[in-house]
C-alpha positions in Angstrom: 20.9 5.9 -12.5 22.5 2.7 -13.9 19.9 0.5 -12.1 17.1 2.4 -14.0 19.0 2.5 -17.3 19.7 -1.2 -17.7 16.1 -2.4 -17.4 15.1 0.4 -19.8 17.6 -0.7 -22.4 16.7 -4.4 -21.9 13.0 -3.5 -22.3 13.7 -1.6 -25.5 15.6 -4.6 -26.9 12.8 -7.0 -26.1 10.3 -4.8 -28.0 11.7 -6.0 -31.3 11.9 -9.5 -32.8 15.6 -9.0 -33.5 16.2 -8.0 -29.9 14.3 -11.0 -28.6 16.2 -13.4 -30.8 19.5 -11.9 -29.7 18.5 -11.9 -26.1 17.4 -15.5 -26.4 20.6 -16.6 -28.0 22.6 -14.8 -25.4 20.6 -16.5 -22.6 21.1 -19.8 -24.4 24.9 -19.3 -24.6 25.1 -18.2 -21.0 23.1 -21.3 -20.0 25.3 -23.6 -22.0 28.5 -21.9 -20.6 27.1 -22.1 -17.1 26.2 -25.8 -17.6 29.6 -26.6 -19.0 31.3 -24.8 -16.3 29.2 -26.5 -13.7 29.9 -29.9 -15.2 33.6 -29.1 -15.5 33.6 -27.9 -11.9 31.9 -31.1 -10.7 34.1 -33.5 -12.7 37.2 -31.4 -12.0 36.5 -31.5 -8.2 36.2 -35.3 -8.3 39.3 -35.8 -10.4 41.4 -33.2 -8.5 40.3 -34.7 -5.2 41.0 -38.3 -6.2 44.4 -37.3 -7.7 45.4 -35.3 -4.7 44.3 -38.0 -2.3 46.4 -40.5 -4.1 49.3 -38.1 -4.3 48.9 -37.2 -0.7 48.9 -40.9 0.3 52.1 -41.4 -1.8 53.8 -38.5 -0.2 52.8 -39.8 3.3 54.1 -43.2 2.4 57.4 -41.8 1.2 57.7 -39.7 4.3 57.0 -42.7 6.5 59.6 -44.8 4.7 62.1 -42.0 4.9 61.5 -41.7 8.7 61.9 -45.5 9.1 65.1 -45.4 7.1 66.5 -42.6 9.3 65.5 -44.3 12.5 67.0 -47.6 11.3 70.2 -45.8 10.4 70.4 -44.2 13.9 69.6 -47.5 15.6 72.5 -49.1 13.6 74.9 -46.4 14.7 73.9 -47.0 18.3 74.2 -50.7 17.9 77.8 -50.3 16.6 78.6 -48.2 19.7 77.1 -50.9 21.9 79.4 -53.5 20.3 82.4 -51.3 20.8 81.5 -50.8 24.5 81.2 -54.6 25.0 84.9 -55.1 24.0 86.2 -52.8 26.7 85.8 -52.3 30.4 83.4 -50.1 32.4 86.3 -47.8 33.2 86.9 -46.7 29.6 83.3 -46.3 28.6 83.5 -42.5 28.7 86.6 -42.6 26.5 85.1 -44.9 24.0 82.0 -42.7 23.9 84.1 -39.7 23.1 85.8 -41.6 20.3 82.4 -41.8 18.5 81.7 -38.1 18.1 80.4 -38.8 14.6 77.2 -39.8 16.4 76.5 -36.1 17.1 75.7 -35.7 13.4 72.6 -37.8 14.0 71.8 -37.0 17.6 71.8 -33.9 19.8 73.4 -36.0 22.5 74.3 -39.6 23.4 74.0 -41.1 26.9 75.1 -44.4 28.4 72.8 -45.7 31.1 73.6 -48.4 33.5 71.4 -51.4 34.4 70.2 -49.5 37.5 69.0 -46.6 35.3 71.7 -44.1 36.3 73.5 -42.2 33.5 77.2 -43.1 33.6 78.4 -41.2 30.6 77.2 -38.5 28.1 78.3 -36.7 25.0 78.5 -33.8 24.8 78.9 -33.3 28.4 76.0 -31.5 30.1 76.3 -30.5 33.7 74.1 -32.6 35.9 73.3 -35.3 33.4 76.0 -37.9 34.5 74.6 -39.5 37.6 71.0 -38.7 36.7 68.6 -41.4 37.8 66.2 -42.5 35.1 64.7 -45.5 36.9 61.3 -43.8 37.0 61.2 -43.5 33.2 58.9 -45.9 31.3 61.7 -46.8 28.9 63.9 -48.5 31.6 61.3 -51.1 32.4 60.6 -51.5 28.6 64.3 -52.1 27.8 64.7 -54.6 30.7 62.0 -56.8 29.3 62.6 -56.4 25.6 65.9 -57.0 23.7 64.8 -54.7 20.9 65.7 -51.1 20.1 63.1 -48.7 21.4 62.0 -45.1 21.0 60.8 -43.5 24.2 57.7 -41.3 24.6 58.4 -37.6 24.5 59.6 -36.1 27.8 61.3 -32.9 29.1 65.0 -33.5 30.0 65.8 -32.7 33.6 69.2 -31.4 32.7 68.6 -29.7 29.4 64.9 -28.7 30.1 64.2 -29.4 26.4 61.5 -31.7 24.9 63.3 -34.9 24.0 62.9 -38.5 22.8 65.4 -41.2 23.4 66.4 -43.8 20.8 67.6 -46.7 22.9 69.6 -49.9 22.2 70.0 -52.4 25.1 73.4 -53.6 26.3 73.8 -57.2 27.6 76.6 -59.0 29.4 78.4 -62.1 28.0 75.9 -64.1 29.9 73.0 -62.3 28.2 71.9 -60.3 31.2 70.7 -56.7 30.9 73.6 -54.4 31.4 72.1 -51.0 30.6 71.5 -49.2 27.4 72.9 -46.7 24.9 70.6 -43.8 24.0 70.6 -41.1 21.4 68.8 -37.9 22.3 66.6 -36.2 19.7 65.5 -32.7 20.5 61.9 -32.2 19.4 62.1 -28.4 19.4 65.6 -27.7 17.9 67.0 -31.0 16.8 68.4 -31.7 13.3 66.1 -34.8 12.9 62.9 -32.9 13.1 64.3 -29.7 11.6 64.8 -31.7 8.4 61.2 -32.8 8.5 60.0 -29.2 8.9 62.1 -28.1 6.0 60.3 -30.6 3.7 58.0 -29.0 1.1 54.9 -30.6 -0.2 52.6 -29.8 -3.1 49.7 -27.4 -2.4 50.9 -26.4 1.1 50.9 -29.8 2.8 51.7 -30.0 6.5 53.3 -32.9 8.5 52.4 -33.9 12.1 53.8 -36.9 14.1 52.1 -38.5 17.1 52.9 -41.4 19.3 50.5 -44.4 19.4 49.0 -42.9 22.5 48.2 -39.6 20.7 51.0 -37.5 22.2 52.4 -35.0 19.7 56.0 -35.7 18.7 56.4 -33.1 16.0 53.8 -30.3 15.1 54.7 -27.2 13.0 53.5 -23.9 14.3 51.2 -23.5 11.4 49.4 -26.7 12.3 49.1 -26.4 16.1 45.5 -25.1 16.0 44.3 -27.8 13.6 46.0 -30.5 15.6 44.4 -29.2 18.8 41.0 -29.2 17.1 41.7 -32.8 15.8 42.5 -34.0 19.3 39.5 -32.3 20.7 37.0 -33.6 18.1 38.7 -37.1 18.3 37.2 -38.5 15.1 37.0 -42.2 14.4 39.6 -42.1 11.6 42.1 -40.5 14.0 41.5 -43.3 16.6 42.0 -46.0 13.9 45.3 -44.4 12.9 46.5 -44.5 16.5 45.6 -48.2 16.5 47.7 -48.9 13.4 45.4 -48.1 10.5 46.9 -46.5 7.4 44.9 -44.6 4.8 43.4 -41.3 3.5 40.4 -39.4 4.9 39.0 -35.9 5.4 38.4 -33.8 8.5 36.6 -30.5 9.1 39.0 -28.5 11.3 38.2 -25.0 12.5 35.8 -24.5 9.6 38.4 -25.6 7.1 38.2 -28.9 5.1 41.5 -30.8 5.3 42.6 -33.9 3.4 44.6 -36.2 5.8 46.8 -39.2 5.0 47.9 -41.4 7.9 51.0 -43.7 7.9 52.8 -45.7 10.5 56.4 -45.6 11.5 56.6 -49.0 13.1 60.2 -48.8 14.6 59.3 -45.8 16.7 55.6 -46.6 17.2 54.7 -43.2 15.6 51.9 -42.1 13.4 52.6 -39.7 10.6 49.7 -37.4 9.5 50.2 -35.4 6.3 47.5 -32.7 6.1 46.5 -30.6 3.1 43.9 -27.8 3.0 41.1 -28.5 0.5 41.2 -24.9 -0.8 44.9 -25.4 -1.7 43.9 -28.6 -3.5 41.2 -26.8 -5.5 43.3 -23.6 -6.3 44.7 -25.0 -9.6 41.2 -26.0 -10.7 39.9 -22.5 -9.8 42.7 -20.9 -11.9 42.0 -23.3 -14.8 38.2 -22.6 -14.8 38.8 -18.9 -14.6 41.0 -19.1 -17.7 38.4 -21.4 -19.3 35.6 -18.9 -18.4 37.3 -16.0 -20.2 38.0 -18.2 -23.2 34.4 -19.3 -23.4 33.2 -15.7 -22.9 35.2 -14.4 -25.8 34.0 -17.2 -27.9 30.4 -16.4 -26.9 30.9 -12.7 -27.8 32.3 -13.6 -31.2 29.4 -16.0 -31.8 26.9 -13.2 -30.7 28.3 -10.8 -33.2 28.1 -13.4 -36.0 24.5 -14.3 -34.9 23.5 -10.6 -34.8 24.7 -10.2 -38.4 22.9 -13.4 -39.5 19.6 -12.5 -37.7 19.7 -8.9 -39.2 20.1 -10.4 -42.6 17.2 -12.8 -42.2 14.9 -10.0 -40.9 15.5 -7.7 -43.9 12.1 -8.7 -45.4 10.4 -7.8 -42.2 12.0 -4.3 -42.3 10.7 -3.9 -45.8 7.2 -5.1 -44.6 7.4 -2.4 -41.8 8.3 0.3 -44.4 5.4 -0.6 -46.7 2.9 -0.7 -43.9 4.0 2.8 -42.9 3.5 3.9 -46.5 0.0 2.5 -46.6 -0.8 4.3 -43.3 0.4 7.6 -44.9 -1.6 7.0 -48.1 1.5 6.6 -50.4 0.7 2.9 -51.1 -2.5 0.9 -51.4 -1.3 -2.7 -50.9 1.8 -4.6 -49.8 4.1 -5.9 -52.5 7.0 -7.9 -51.0 9.7 -9.7 -53.1 10.5 -12.6 -50.8 10.4 -16.4 -50.9 9.5 -16.8 -47.2 6.1 -18.5 -47.2 5.1 -17.0 -43.8 5.7 -13.4 -45.0 3.8 -14.0 -48.2 0.8 -15.3 -46.1 1.1 -12.3 -43.8 1.2 -9.9 -46.8 -1.9 -11.5 -48.4 -3.9 -11.4 -45.1 -2.9 -7.8 -44.5 -4.0 -6.8 -48.1 -7.3 -8.5 -47.5 -7.8 -6.7 -44.2 -6.8 -3.4 -45.7 -9.4 -3.7 -48.4 -12.1 -4.5 -45.8 -10.9 -1.6 -43.6 -11.1 0.9 -46.5 -14.6 -0.1 -47.2 -15.6 0.0 -43.6 -14.0 3.5 -43.3 -16.1 4.8 -46.1 -19.2 3.5 -44.5 -18.1 5.0 -41.2 -17.6 8.4 -42.7 -21.0 8.3 -44.2 -22.5 7.4 -40.8 -20.5 10.1 -39.0 -21.8 12.7 -41.5 -25.3 11.6 -40.9 -24.9 11.6 -37.1 -23.3 15.1 -37.2 -26.3 16.4 -39.1 -28.7 14.9 -36.5 -26.7 16.1 -33.5 -26.2 19.5 -35.1 -29.9 20.1 -35.6 -31.1 19.1 -32.1 -31.8 22.0 -29.8 -30.5 20.2 -26.7 -26.8 20.6 -25.9 -24.9 17.3 -26.6 -21.3 16.1 -26.4 -19.4 12.9 -27.1 -16.3 11.7 -25.1 -14.0 8.7 -25.4 -13.5 6.1 -22.7 -10.8 8.2 -21.0 -13.2 11.1 -20.6 -11.8 13.4 -23.3 -14.5 15.3 -25.1 -14.3 14.6 -28.9 -17.5 16.4 -30.1 -19.7 19.3 -29.1 -22.9 20.0 -31.0 -24.0 23.5 -32.1 -26.6 23.9 -29.4 -24.0 23.3 -26.6 -21.5 25.6 -28.3 -24.1 28.4 -28.5 -25.3 27.8 -24.9 -21.8 28.3 -23.5 -20.4 30.6 -26.1 -17.6 28.2 -27.1 -15.8 28.0 -30.4 -16.1 25.1 -32.8 -12.6 23.9 -32.0 -13.1 23.9 -28.2 -11.3 21.3 -26.2 -12.1 19.3 -23.0 -10.2 21.9 -20.9 -12.3 24.7 -22.4 -15.5 22.9 -21.3 -14.2 22.3 -17.7 -13.1 25.9 -17.4 -16.7 27.0 -17.9 -17.8 25.2 -14.7 -18.3 27.4 -11.7 -15.4 27.2 -9.3 -17.5 26.1 -6.4 -18.9 23.1 -8.4 -15.7 22.2 -10.3 -14.0 19.8 -7.8 -17.1 17.9 -7.0 -17.9 17.6 -10.7 -14.4 16.2 -11.4 -14.7 13.6 -8.6 -18.1 12.4 -9.9 -16.8 12.3 -13.5 -13.8 10.2 -12.5 -16.0 7.9 -10.4 -18.4 7.4 -13.4 -15.4 6.6 -15.7 -14.0 4.0 -13.3 -17.4 2.3 -12.6 -19.0 2.8 -16.0 -22.0 4.4 -14.3 -24.1 7.3 -15.5 -23.0 10.9 -14.7 -26.0 12.9 -13.6 -25.5 16.3 -11.9 -26.9 19.8 -11.7 -24.2 22.4 -11.6 -23.4 26.0 -12.5 -21.5 27.1 -15.6 -20.6 30.4 -17.1 -21.4 31.6 -20.6 -19.1 33.8 -22.7 -20.3 36.9 -20.9 -19.6 35.4 -17.5 -23.3 35.0 -16.6 -24.0 32.0 -14.4 -26.2 29.3 -15.9 -27.7 26.3 -14.1 -27.4 23.2 -16.3 -28.2 19.5 -15.9 -25.6 17.2 -17.3 -26.5 13.6 -18.0 -23.8 11.3 -19.6 -24.1 7.5 -20.3 -21.8 4.8 -21.5 -22.5 3.6 -25.1 -21.8 0.0 -25.8 -21.6 -2.0 -29.1 -22.6 -5.4 -28.0 -20.7 -6.0 -24.8 -17.9 -3.7 -25.7 -17.9 0.0 -24.5 -17.5 2.4 -27.4 -17.6 5.9 -25.7 -19.7 8.3 -23.7 -22.7 10.4 -24.9 -24.0 13.2 -22.8 -26.7 15.9 -22.8 -26.6 19.4 -21.3 -29.9 21.2 -20.5 -30.2 24.8 -19.4 -32.3 24.7 -16.2 -31.6 28.2 -15.0 -35.2 29.3 -15.1 -36.3 26.2 -13.4 -33.8 26.6 -10.6 -35.0 30.2 -10.1 -38.6 29.0 -9.8 -37.6 26.2 -7.4 -35.6 28.7 -5.3 -38.5 31.1 -5.2 -40.9 28.3 -4.2 -38.5 27.2 -1.4 -38.2 30.8 -0.1 -42.0 31.3 -0.2 -42.5 28.1 1.7 -40.8 29.5 4.7 -41.2 33.2 4.5 -44.1 35.7 5.0 -44.8 37.5 1.7 -46.0 40.7 3.5 -43.0 41.4 5.7 -40.3 39.2 4.2 -39.7 37.6 7.6 -39.8 33.9 8.3 -43.3 32.4 8.5 -44.4 30.0 11.2 -43.1 27.0 9.4 -39.6 28.5 8.7 -39.4 29.9 12.3 -40.3 26.6 14.0 -37.8 24.7 11.9 -35.0 26.9 13.0 -36.3 26.7 16.6 -36.1 22.9 16.4 -32.5 23.1 15.1 -31.5 25.4 17.9 -33.1 23.1 20.5 -31.2 20.1 19.0 -27.9 22.1 19.4 -28.8 22.8 23.0 -29.5 19.2 23.7 -26.2 18.0 22.1 -23.8 20.7 23.1 -25.6 22.8 25.7 -25.4 25.9 23.5 -27.7 28.5 25.2 -30.5 30.2 23.1 -33.3 32.5 24.0 -36.8 33.0 22.5 -38.8 36.2 22.3 -42.6 36.2 21.4 -44.6 39.4 21.2 -47.8 40.6 19.7 -48.9 44.2 19.0 -51.1 46.2 21.3 -54.0 48.2 19.9 -53.5 46.8 16.4 -57.2 46.0 15.8 -58.3 49.6 15.6 -55.7 50.2 12.8 -57.3 47.5 10.7 -60.9 48.5 11.6 -60.5 52.3 11.0 -57.7 52.5 8.5 -58.3 49.3 6.6 -56.2 46.3 5.9 -53.8 48.2 3.6 -52.9 50.5 6.4 -52.5 47.6 8.8 -50.2 45.8 6.4 -48.1 48.9 6.1 -47.8 49.1 9.9 -46.8 45.4 10.0 -44.0 46.1 7.4 -42.7 49.0 9.4 -42.7 47.0 12.7 -40.8 44.3 10.9 -38.2 46.8 9.7 -37.8 48.4 13.0 -37.4 45.1 14.9 -34.9 43.8 12.3 -32.6 46.8 13.0 -32.4 45.8 16.7 -31.4 42.1 16.0 -28.1 40.5 15.1 -27.2 38.9 11.8 -27.4 35.4 13.4 -30.9 35.9 14.9 -34.1 34.6 13.3 -37.1 36.9 13.2 -40.5 35.6 12.1 -44.1 36.5 11.8 -46.2 33.8 13.5 -49.4 35.1 12.0 -51.6 38.3 12.2 -49.8 40.7 14.6 -47.8 37.9 16.4 -44.0 37.8 16.0 -41.2 35.6 17.2 -37.4 36.2 17.6 -34.9 33.3 18.1 -31.6 34.4 19.6 -29.0 31.6 19.2 -26.0 31.5 21.5 -27.6 34.2 23.7 -28.0 34.4 27.5 -31.3 35.2 29.1 -30.0 38.6 30.4 -28.8 39.6 27.0 -32.2 38.5 25.5 -33.9 40.7 28.1 -32.0 43.8 26.9 -32.8 43.0 23.3 -36.5 42.7 24.2 -36.5 46.1 25.9 -34.9 47.7 22.8 -37.5 45.9 20.6 -40.3 47.3 22.8 -38.9 50.8 22.5 -38.4 50.4 18.7 -42.0 49.3 18.2 -43.3 52.2 20.3 -41.6 54.6 17.8 -43.4 53.1 14.8 -46.5 54.9 13.4 -48.6 55.2 10.3 -51.1 57.9 9.4 -54.2 58.3 7.3 -55.5 61.7 6.7 -54.9 63.7 9.8 -54.9 60.7 12.1 -51.7 58.9 13.2 -51.8 55.3 14.5 -49.3 53.9 17.0 -48.9 50.5 18.6 -47.0 48.9 21.4 -45.9 45.4 22.1 -46.4 42.8 24.9 -43.2 40.8 25.0 -42.5 37.4 26.6 -38.9 36.2 27.0 -37.6 32.7 28.0 -34.6 30.5 27.3 -33.9 26.8 26.8 -33.9 24.9 30.0 -32.9 21.4 31.1 -35.8 19.0 30.4 -37.0 20.8 27.2 -37.7 17.9 24.9 -39.7 19.8 22.3 -40.2 23.4 21.0 -43.8 23.3 22.3 -42.7 23.7 25.9 -40.4 26.6 25.0 -43.1 28.3 22.9 -45.6 27.8 25.8 -43.3 29.5 28.3 -42.7 32.5 26.0 -46.4 32.7 25.1 -47.3 32.7 28.8 -44.9 35.5 29.5 -46.3 37.5 26.6 -49.8 37.2 27.9 -48.6 38.1 31.3 -47.1 41.3 29.8 -50.4 42.1 28.2 -52.4 41.5 31.4 -50.0 43.7 33.4 -50.7 46.8 31.3 -49.2 46.1 27.9 -46.1 47.7 26.4 -44.1 45.6 28.8 -41.4 42.8 28.8 -41.9 39.7 31.0 -39.0 37.4 31.5 -39.8 33.8 32.4 -37.1 32.4 34.7 -36.5 29.2 36.4 -37.3 29.3 40.2 -33.8 28.2 41.0 -32.5 31.4 39.3 -34.4 34.1 41.2 -37.0 32.6 43.3 -39.9 33.8 41.1 -41.5 32.7 37.8 -41.0 35.9 36.0 -39.8 39.5 36.0 -41.6 42.5 34.5 -39.8 45.4 32.8 
């Protein structure tokens, strides 16, 4: 319902100048707002992205420096422990280690490893850790060959079964030989060092991940695991550069989400810090700002629209007065426009309208005179005439047509159509519509009813009238051809019927015989033919005269007609010869009909004075056969059978059969 209402309201608005101006202004305001929002969105995106990239790099730099300070602080604490251990003997190493329990504030555990890689003391004590051989670890060979503190690669502790890294400081003898190392254990999963990193908060939901230079994860929050796995799988170039020591900001597409990433190095631990921030989080403040801006601009546009509507309505007041005065001229209350306005365009329109109105009035007077003259001409013509517009609606009926159909002077188009005979109505409507569409003449003979219900045959001829190349309307004539149709029907009937008996004549009979043979050829419909002539008819004519013979022929025709079906065709071939076509009839059924015809003819008689005259019939019967290509062959077979009946004693029926049916050419009855 709403989908249909909105276009309707908009269409109604666009139908007026005021509506079009308002719609145009609204469209302009919306375009300006959309353009400004688009520009603001583009510039805002750039500014927000650049600002957040810079801020993200700053946060990553601060985090990197903080990690380096923490690592340096822990290395210093381990170095102080190393100095204390150098002043004592190997026997009191464990006691000295226990005296530095403050180290547990920075580490989850502290171990002292000998030069051979075996753990000789630990704090806190963990079962199985003292005596643990770490010679296979990569950090032992690294510490033997380097006098610098070192952070090991992540590993799983064999005693604690926790993910760990070791912060190691080497121990040397007085002679400068490697004497083992002191290590602080940092638990990657539950340790205080990384727990403090996880607790850090960053603007717009930033996330921190720490890798070794080999790409092994050191610290990854749960919320970032999927993104880090995707990053390692995609292995982009910027990620490789960061592992090689590059520091900077970039962008990655991870799992369909755009992420801003800042890489920084933690050189003491040979770690890479990656600070990641979702782009949608970066743009969230911009979205909120634009949403507030949108509503502000929308309210401003609505206020401007109301003000514009008032101003447009005020400017269009002269147009409304013009509309009112034109309506008054149309109703006859005013003759000319008289506007009080200083708008030059409206003054020009008013002058042009007044000039056209003057010319229109003069043309209207001339047109009325011509219409009166035309009405007088059309009203005096004896032929029925009508006038219709280009849509086919009748606008004028002359007196002759009104009298012909018995219509009133105020009759409409529907009244005229209702007088058309129901059997001709639909075809006449179709032809009328076709003539209107094509601009062609309408010419048709049809039946109409007058006021008494009597059927009239009329001929309707309608043509398009043009003024130059422009169609003006339709003019038509209606002629009463009832008498002519009756004469034509009589001539058609006489052309195929015998005037004496009312039966078909030879021409009409043979036409129907050809139609029946065509049906037999196409569909195999069986039909039979009976030919007969009268026996002893010549004496009736010679003795009683032709009038008596004609009476006998009429009685024979009536008697035979009573023995036939409604679908049969009975004809007089000429003289005393008759034919009967039996459509859809078998040969056996035709034989029975022929016998009944023979008996009926034998009962016919006429009398003159004291003498009665009777006749009989010699009848030949056949039917359509395969191979019949013309009616001549069928007529010949029936005629041969009729002669055979006459030669065999008259008053007989001879049936001509195919040899394949009974082994003989004919049967006599």
